[in-house]
C-alpha positions as CSV (number, residue, x, y, z in Angstrom):
1,X,15.2,27.9,-0.4
2,X,14.2,30.4,2.3
3,X,13.1,28.1,5.1
4,X,11.5,30.8,7.1
5,X,9.4,32.0,4.1
6,X,8.1,28.5,3.3
7,X,7.4,27.6,6.9
8,X,5.3,30.7,7.3
9,X,3.7,29.9,3.9
10,X,2.8,26.4,5.2
11,X,1.1,27.9,8.3
12,X,-0.7,30.5,6.2
13,X,-2.0,28.0,3.6
14,X,-3.3,25.5,6.2
15,X,-4.8,28.3,8.3
16,X,-6.6,29.6,5.2
17,X,-8.0,26.1,4.4
18,X,-9.2,25.8,8.0
19,X,-11.1,29.1,7.8
20,X,-13.2,27.8,4.9
21,X,-15.1,25.7,7.4
22,X,-16.2,28.7,9.4
23,X,-15.5,30.1,12.8
24,X,-15.9,28.2,16.1
25,X,-14.9,28.7,19.7
26,X,-11.5,27.3,20.3
27,X,-10.8,25.6,23.7
28,X,-9.1,27.7,26.4
29,X,-6.1,25.3,26.3
30,X,-5.2,26.6,22.8
31,X,-5.3,30.3,24.0
32,X,-1.8,30.3,25.4
33,X,-0.4,33.5,26.9
34,X,2.6,34.7,24.9
35,X,4.7,35.4,28.0
36,X,4.0,31.9,29.4
37,X,4.9,30.4,26.1
38,X,8.0,32.5,25.7
39,X,9.3,31.2,29.1
40,X,8.7,27.5,28.1
41,X,10.0,28.1,24.6
42,X,13.1,29.7,25.9
43,X,13.8,26.7,28.1
44,X,13.2,24.3,25.2
45,X,15.6,26.1,22.8
46,X,18.2,26.5,25.5
47,X,18.2,22.8,26.2
48,X,18.3,22.0,22.5
49,X,21.6,23.8,22.3
50,X,23.1,21.0,24.4
51,X,23.2,18.8,21.3
52,X,25.9,17.6,18.9
53,X,26.1,19.7,15.7
54,X,24.6,17.1,13.4
55,X,24.2,19.7,10.7
56,X,28.0,20.6,10.4
57,X,30.7,18.6,8.7
58,X,32.6,18.8,12.0
59,X,30.1,16.1,13.0
60,X,31.3,12.8,11.5
61,X,30.2,10.4,14.2
62,X,26.9,8.6,13.8
63,X,24.3,8.4,11.0
64,X,22.7,11.7,11.8
65,X,22.0,14.9,10.0
66,X,19.1,17.3,9.7
67,X,16.3,16.7,7.1
68,X,16.1,18.6,3.9
69,X,14.3,22.0,4.2
70,X,11.7,20.7,1.8
71,X,11.0,17.8,4.1
72,X,10.7,20.1,7.1
73,X,8.1,22.3,5.3
74,X,6.2,19.3,4.0
75,X,6.1,17.6,7.4
76,X,5.0,20.8,9.1
77,X,2.3,21.6,6.6
78,X,0.7,18.1,7.0
79,X,1.3,18.0,10.7
80,X,-0.9,21.0,11.2
81,X,-3.7,18.8,9.9
82,X,-2.3,15.7,11.6
83,X,-3.6,13.0,9.2
84,X,-3.3,9.3,10.2
85,X,-2.2,7.1,7.3
86,X,-3.7,4.0,8.9
87,X,-6.9,4.4,6.9
88,X,-8.1,6.5,4.0
89,X,-10.6,7.9,6.4
90,X,-7.8,9.4,8.5
91,X,-5.5,10.5,5.7
92,X,-7.0,10.4,2.3
93,X,-4.5,12.8,0.7
94,X,-1.4,11.7,2.5
95,X,-2.2,8.0,1.9
96,X,-2.2,8.7,-1.8
97,X,1.1,10.6,-1.4
98,X,2.5,7.6,0.5
99,X,1.6,5.2,-2.3
100,X,3.2,7.5,-4.8
101,X,6.4,7.8,-2.7
102,X,6.5,4.0,-2.3
103,X,6.0,3.5,-6.0
104,X,9.0,5.8,-6.6
105,X,11.1,3.8,-4.1
106,X,10.1,0.5,-5.7
107,X,11.0,1.9,-9.2
108,X,14.4,3.1,-7.8
109,X,15.2,-0.5,-6.9
110,X,13.8,-1.9,-10.1
111,X,10.7,-3.6,-8.7
112,X,7.7,-3.9,-11.0
113,X,4.6,-5.1,-9.3
114,X,5.0,-4.7,-5.6
115,X,3.4,-4.1,-2.2
116,X,4.8,-1.7,0.3
117,X,4.3,1.1,2.8
118,X,6.1,3.5,5.0
119,X,7.0,2.6,8.6
120,X,8.2,4.6,11.6
121,X,11.7,3.0,11.4
122,X,13.9,0.4,9.7
123,X,13.4,-1.7,12.7
124,X,9.7,-2.0,12.2
125,X,10.2,-2.4,8.4
126,X,12.5,-5.3,9.0
127,X,10.1,-6.8,11.6
128,X,7.4,-6.8,8.9
129,X,9.6,-8.5,6.4
130,X,10.6,-11.2,8.9
131,X,7.0,-11.6,10.0
132,X,6.0,-12.4,6.4
133,X,9.0,-14.7,6.1
134,X,7.9,-16.6,9.2
135,X,4.4,-17.1,7.8
136,X,5.8,-18.4,4.5
137,X,8.3,-20.7,6.1
138,X,6.9,-21.6,9.5
139,X,9.3,-23.4,11.8
140,X,12.3,-22.2,9.8
141,X,15.0,-19.9,11.1
142,X,16.6,-16.7,9.7
143,X,20.2,-16.4,8.6
144,X,22.0,-13.0,8.6
145,X,25.5,-11.7,8.5
146,X,27.3,-11.6,11.8
147,X,27.8,-7.9,11.1
148,X,24.1,-7.3,10.3
149,X,22.2,-4.8,12.4
150,X,21.2,-6.2,15.8
151,X,17.6,-5.6,15.0
152,X,17.5,-9.0,13.2
153,X,18.4,-11.0,16.3
154,X,16.0,-8.9,18.3
155,X,13.1,-9.2,15.9
156,X,13.7,-13.0,15.5
157,X,13.4,-13.3,19.3
158,X,10.2,-11.3,19.2
159,X,8.7,-13.4,16.5
160,X,9.8,-16.7,18.1
161,X,12.1,-17.6,15.2
162,X,15.7,-18.8,15.6
163,X,18.4,-16.6,14.2
164,X,21.7,-17.8,12.7
165,X,24.6,-15.3,12.5
166,X,26.8,-16.1,9.5
167,X,30.6,-15.4,9.4
168,X,31.9,-12.5,7.4
169,X,34.8,-12.2,5.1
170,X,37.8,-9.8,5.4
171,X,35.6,-6.9,4.1
172,X,32.8,-7.5,6.5
173,X,30.5,-9.1,4.0
174,X,28.6,-12.3,4.5
175,X,30.6,-15.4,3.7
176,X,28.5,-17.4,1.2
177,X,30.4,-20.6,1.8
178,X,29.6,-20.4,5.5
179,X,26.0,-19.6,4.5
180,X,25.7,-22.6,2.2
181,X,27.0,-24.9,5.0
182,X,24.2,-23.6,7.2
183,X,21.6,-23.9,4.5
184,X,22.5,-27.6,4.0
185,X,21.1,-28.2,7.5
186,X,17.6,-27.3,6.3
187,X,17.0,-25.1,9.4
188,X,16.8,-21.8,7.5
189,X,13.9,-20.5,5.6
190,X,15.0,-16.9,5.1
191,X,18.3,-15.2,4.4
192,X,18.8,-11.5,5.3
193,X,21.4,-9.8,3.0
194,X,22.6,-6.4,4.0
195,X,23.2,-3.6,1.6
196,X,25.3,-1.3,3.8
197,X,26.1,-2.6,7.3
198,X,25.7,0.1,9.9
199,X,29.2,-0.6,11.3
200,X,31.3,-0.7,8.2
201,X,29.0,0.0,5.3
202,X,29.7,-3.4,3.9
203,X,27.5,-4.8,1.1
204,X,26.7,-8.5,1.1
205,X,27.1,-10.3,-2.3
206,X,23.4,-10.3,-3.0
207,X,23.9,-11.2,-6.7
208,X,25.8,-14.3,-5.8
209,X,23.3,-15.3,-3.2
210,X,20.5,-15.6,-5.8
211,X,21.8,-19.1,-6.8
212,X,21.5,-20.3,-3.2
213,X,17.9,-19.1,-3.1
214,X,17.2,-21.3,-6.2
215,X,19.2,-24.3,-4.8
216,X,17.7,-24.3,-1.2
217,X,14.3,-22.7,-1.7
218,X,15.0,-19.9,0.9
219,X,13.5,-16.5,0.9
220,X,15.8,-13.5,0.4
221,X,15.3,-10.3,2.2
222,X,17.5,-7.3,1.7
223,X,18.1,-4.9,4.6
224,X,19.1,-1.7,2.7
225,X,18.0,0.6,5.6
226,X,21.3,2.4,5.4
227,X,22.7,1.8,2.0
228,X,19.6,1.4,-0.2
229,X,19.7,4.8,-1.8
230,X,23.2,4.2,-3.1
231,X,21.5,2.1,-5.8
232,X,21.2,5.5,-7.5
233,X,25.0,5.6,-8.0
234,X,25.6,1.9,-8.3
235,X,27.4,2.3,-11.6
236,X,31.0,1.0,-11.0
237,X,32.3,4.5,-11.7
238,X,35.1,6.2,-9.7
239,X,32.7,8.0,-7.4
240,X,29.9,5.4,-7.5
241,X,29.5,2.0,-5.8
242,X,29.6,-1.6,-7.0
243,X,26.6,-2.2,-9.2
244,X,26.2,-6.0,-9.1
245,X,24.7,-6.4,-5.6
246,X,22.2,-3.6,-6.2
247,X,21.1,-4.9,-9.6
248,X,20.1,-8.1,-7.9
249,X,17.8,-6.5,-5.3
250,X,14.6,-6.6,-7.6
251,X,15.1,-10.4,-7.9
252,X,14.8,-10.7,-4.1
253,X,11.6,-11.1,-2.1
254,X,11.6,-8.0,0.0
255,X,13.7,-4.9,0.7
256,X,13.8,-2.3,3.5
257,X,15.1,1.2,3.1
258,X,15.2,4.2,5.5
259,X,14.3,7.6,4.0
260,X,15.2,9.1,7.3
261,X,18.9,8.4,6.5
262,X,20.0,9.2,3.0
263,X,16.5,10.0,1.9
264,X,16.8,13.4,3.7
265,X,13.7,12.8,5.9
266,X,13.1,13.6,9.6
267,X,12.8,10.6,11.9
268,X,10.8,8.4,11.7
269,X,10.4,7.3,8.1
270,X,11.3,3.7,7.1
271,X,9.9,1.7,4.3
272,X,9.3,-2.0,3.4
273,X,8.6,-3.3,-0.1
274,X,7.6,-6.8,-1.1
275,X,8.0,-8.2,-4.6
276,X,4.8,-10.3,-4.4
277,X,1.7,-8.3,-3.6
278,X,0.0,-11.5,-2.4
279,X,1.8,-11.3,0.9
280,X,-0.9,-8.8,1.9
281,X,-2.9,-11.8,2.9
282,X,-0.8,-12.2,6.0
283,X,-1.9,-8.8,7.3
284,X,-5.6,-9.4,6.6
285,X,-8.0,-8.0,9.2
286,X,-11.0,-5.8,9.5
287,X,-11.9,-2.7,11.5
288,X,-15.6,-1.9,11.3
289,X,-15.1,1.6,12.8
290,X,-12.1,2.5,10.7
291,X,-12.4,1.4,7.1
292,X,-15.7,2.9,6.1
293,X,-15.5,5.8,3.6
294,X,-13.7,3.9,0.8
295,X,-13.6,0.4,-0.7
296,X,-10.0,1.0,-1.8
297,X,-7.2,-0.9,0.1
298,X,-6.3,1.0,3.2
299,X,-2.6,1.1,4.2
300,X,-3.5,-0.2,7.6
301,X,-4.7,-3.4,6.0
302,X,-1.1,-4.1,4.8
303,X,0.9,-3.0,7.8
304,X,1.5,-4.2,11.4
305,X,1.5,-0.6,12.7
306,X,-1.8,1.1,13.2
307,X,-1.5,4.8,13.6
308,X,1.2,6.3,11.3
309,X,2.0,10.0,10.7
310,X,0.6,11.2,7.3
311,X,3.1,14.0,7.7
312,X,6.0,11.6,7.1
313,X,4.5,10.7,3.7
314,X,3.9,14.4,2.8
315,X,7.5,15.2,3.7
316,X,8.9,12.4,1.6
317,X,6.6,13.1,-1.3
318,X,7.6,16.8,-1.4
319,X,11.3,16.0,-1.2
320,X,11.0,13.5,-4.1
321,X,9.3,16.2,-6.2
322,X,12.5,18.4,-5.8
323,X,15.1,15.7,-5.7
324,X,13.7,12.7,-7.7
325,X,15.2,9.3,-7.2
326,X,17.5,9.4,-10.1
327,X,21.3,9.6,-10.5
328,X,21.1,13.3,-11.3
329,X,18.5,14.0,-8.5
330,X,19.1,12.4,-5.1
331,X,22.1,10.5,-6.5
332,X,24.0,13.8,-6.9
333,X,23.6,14.3,-3.1
334,X,25.2,11.0,-2.4
335,X,28.2,11.2,-4.6
336,X,30.1,13.9,-2.5
337,X,30.0,11.7,0.6
338,X,31.2,8.7,-1.4
339,X,34.0,10.8,-2.9
340,X,34.9,12.1,0.6
341,X,35.2,8.5,1.9
342,X,37.4,7.5,-0.9
343,X,39.7,10.5,-0.6
344,X,40.0,10.2,3.1
345,X,41.0,6.6,2.7
346,X,43.8,7.9,0.4
347,X,44.9,10.4,3.0
348,X,44.9,7.8,5.7
349,X,47.0,5.4,3.6
350,X,49.6,8.2,3.3
351,X,49.4,9.3,6.9
352,X,52.2,8.5,9.4
353,X,49.7,8.6,12.3
354,X,46.6,6.9,11.0
355,X,45.7,3.9,8.8
356,X,42.5,2.9,7.1
357,X,40.9,-0.3,8.7
358,X,39.5,-1.4,5.3
359,X,38.4,0.1,2.0
360,X,35.0,1.8,2.3
361,X,32.1,0.6,0.1
362,X,29.8,3.5,0.9
363,X,30.4,6.6,2.9
364,X,31.6,5.1,6.2
365,X,35.3,5.3,7.0
366,X,37.0,3.2,9.7
367,X,40.6,3.9,10.7
368,X,43.1,3.4,13.5
369,X,46.2,4.9,15.1
370,X,49.4,3.4,13.7
371,X,50.7,1.7,16.8
372,X,51.8,-1.8,17.5
373,X,49.4,-3.0,20.3
374,X,45.6,-3.4,20.3
375,X,45.4,-2.0,23.8
376,X,47.2,1.1,22.7
377,X,45.0,1.4,19.6
378,X,42.0,1.3,21.9
379,X,43.4,3.9,24.3
380,X,44.3,6.4,21.6
381,X,41.1,5.9,19.6
382,X,39.0,6.6,22.7
383,X,41.2,9.6,23.7
384,X,40.9,11.1,20.2
385,X,37.1,10.8,20.2
386,X,36.8,12.4,23.7
387,X,39.3,15.2,23.0
388,X,37.5,16.0,19.7
389,X,34.1,16.3,21.3
390,X,35.3,18.3,24.4
391,X,37.2,20.9,22.4
392,X,36.0,24.5,21.8
393,X,33.4,24.5,19.0
394,X,35.9,26.1,16.5
395,X,38.2,23.1,17.1
396,X,35.8,20.4,17.8
397,X,35.3,17.2,15.7
398,X,32.8,14.5,16.5
399,X,33.8,10.9,15.7
400,X,32.7,7.5,16.8
401,X,34.4,4.3,17.7
402,X,34.0,0.7,16.4
403,X,35.0,-2.5,18.3
404,X,37.2,-5.0,16.6
405,X,39.1,-8.2,17.5
406,X,42.8,-8.7,16.9
407,X,42.0,-11.3,14.3
408,X,39.9,-8.9,12.3
409,X,42.8,-6.5,12.2
410,X,45.2,-9.2,11.1
411,X,42.8,-10.4,8.4
412,X,42.9,-6.9,6.9
413,X,46.7,-6.8,6.9
414,X,47.3,-4.8,10.1
415,X,50.4,-6.2,11.9
416,X,49.6,-5.6,15.6
417,X,50.0,-7.4,18.9
418,X,46.6,-8.5,20.1
419,X,47.5,-8.1,23.8
420,X,43.7,-7.7,24.6
421,X,40.8,-9.6,22.9
422,X,39.1,-6.5,21.5
423,X,39.7,-2.8,21.1
424,X,38.2,0.3,19.7
425,X,39.2,1.9,16.4
426,X,37.8,5.2,15.0
427,X,34.8,5.4,12.7
428,X,33.3,8.3,10.7
429,X,30.1,8.6,8.7
430,X,30.4,11.1,5.8
431,X,26.7,11.3,4.9
432,X,26.5,15.0,4.5
433,X,27.6,16.2,1.0
434,X,29.4,19.2,2.7
435,X,31.9,16.7,4.1
436,X,33.7,16.6,0.8
437,X,34.9,20.2,0.9
438,X,35.7,20.0,4.6
439,X,37.7,16.8,4.5
440,X,41.1,18.3,4.6
441,X,40.2,20.2,7.8
442,X,38.6,17.1,9.3
443,X,41.6,14.9,8.5
444,X,44.1,17.5,9.7
445,X,42.3,17.9,13.0
446,X,42.1,14.1,13.6
447,X,45.8,13.8,12.9
448,X,46.5,16.7,15.3
449,X,44.5,15.0,18.1
450,X,46.2,11.6,17.4
451,X,49.6,13.2,17.7
452,X,48.6,14.8,21.0
453,X,47.2,11.7,22.6
454,X,49.5,9.0,21.0
């Protein structure tokens, strides 16, 4: 699609709608001199150049990439109106779009009846799920994988709830034996299961945890902020992901997913979905000056956040119209990254310079220099990352590092001398589909940097 054409069309369409209400005198602050704006705009764009190239397959560092052009146009078009999806009075059209987008997300996971809404982030979405969990199991703590996102510990502290990190297995997944030992104490009311840890992309055994829910009466919440959309390719095929954990998600109590990651949206666009619509009672409140034009349920009545951008809903809704949440729709955007992760792992296994840390479950690859001491692994990994970022743009690659203990390396079959307690290895996120065709160049460059710094 021609982004410039449709951005201009968005401005033209909204301007034409505005004109139907007749002329009025605009405030002087809106009549900006083009020369003055050009100077400020020039400074803005110049400063924006001092960014990492998130758009390019050279960038394989963090979980970052630009939104889909359709999301850009949808967001801009609605932003010109600036609706607030807190109440139907503030965003009647975009609130309906939000409900439709949430219904599509719920159907993607396999939920039937549900309650949900968009949030500004996965952090807030998880906060809401844990808030409801606290209300249902007052005085009980929250268990989560030791490799789960730090937001759970932080949000438990905010909610005044004790958090219990649970040991992981040799693939970075929650150890259910360790979890059951904790559940026997009766201290836990909610278990957070992660579908795609942000460090390794590990998927907790959600399907196996269902039995523990029945046995101990705990609530199951799934943090699928990063890996949730992979349910579209959870089919056990060669370029798909393991199906069983994803098929168990609709049997859990709640799930969080971030459309601003694999859903191709701009920040911030998270989502929380509850299996039981009755949890809406925990949000119940009234606002006599807000909810007055409609007797329908307002989204602000089922969310902790008040003001929320209707533009986020419009962007997601428009993107879903073009790339529906199906294996052949958005799923086709995810498979290249998954294939890239699997192929890079094969290249690493056959490399004399680098070794895969573990098998990837999604599109995150972790790897390390083939050297005998942890301190040397740490040094070379840091040097490779720094050299890649500081190179000329036509030679640059952008990676990340991941901290590991010597025991974690040994558990995964790496024979190294743990001469220091922890060290850094290399980590790459291949969430752009373009990474698949650029993988040979990326791998070759990382090997070249490793040879130069090793």
